[in-house]
C-alpha positions, -999 to 999 in steps of 0.1 A, spaced: 678 -104 723 699 -115 695 678 -150 694 650 -128 682 667 -117 651 688 -147 642 663 -174 644 670 -186 675 708 -185 675 724 -167 702 759 -146 703 783 -141 725 773 -122 760 793 -91 746 772 -92 715 743 -96 739 745 -66 752 754 -42 724 718 -54 708 701 -53 737 715 -13 746 706 -10 709 669 -20 710 664 -2 748 683 28 741 662 28 701 631 25 721 636 54 744 645 75 719 614 66 705 592 75 736 608 108 736 599 121 699 564 109 705 562 132 734 580 161 721 568 161 686 535 174 694 544 196 721 562 213 693 543 214 670 513 226 693 535 257 706 546 265 669 502 264 662 497 286 691 525 308 679 517 312 645 476 310 642 472 329 677 447 303 695 
């Protein structure tokens, strides 16, 4: 995955592992936020406006 950011060059397996882990964990975190944010906003609207 480092090749995408480094114009086709590859790093050591350790560096590739760090980049891969970082990209995957960032993707998972973004998905979790995209799910929990609307749920929290909806619950707050129900409590605040009585919907």
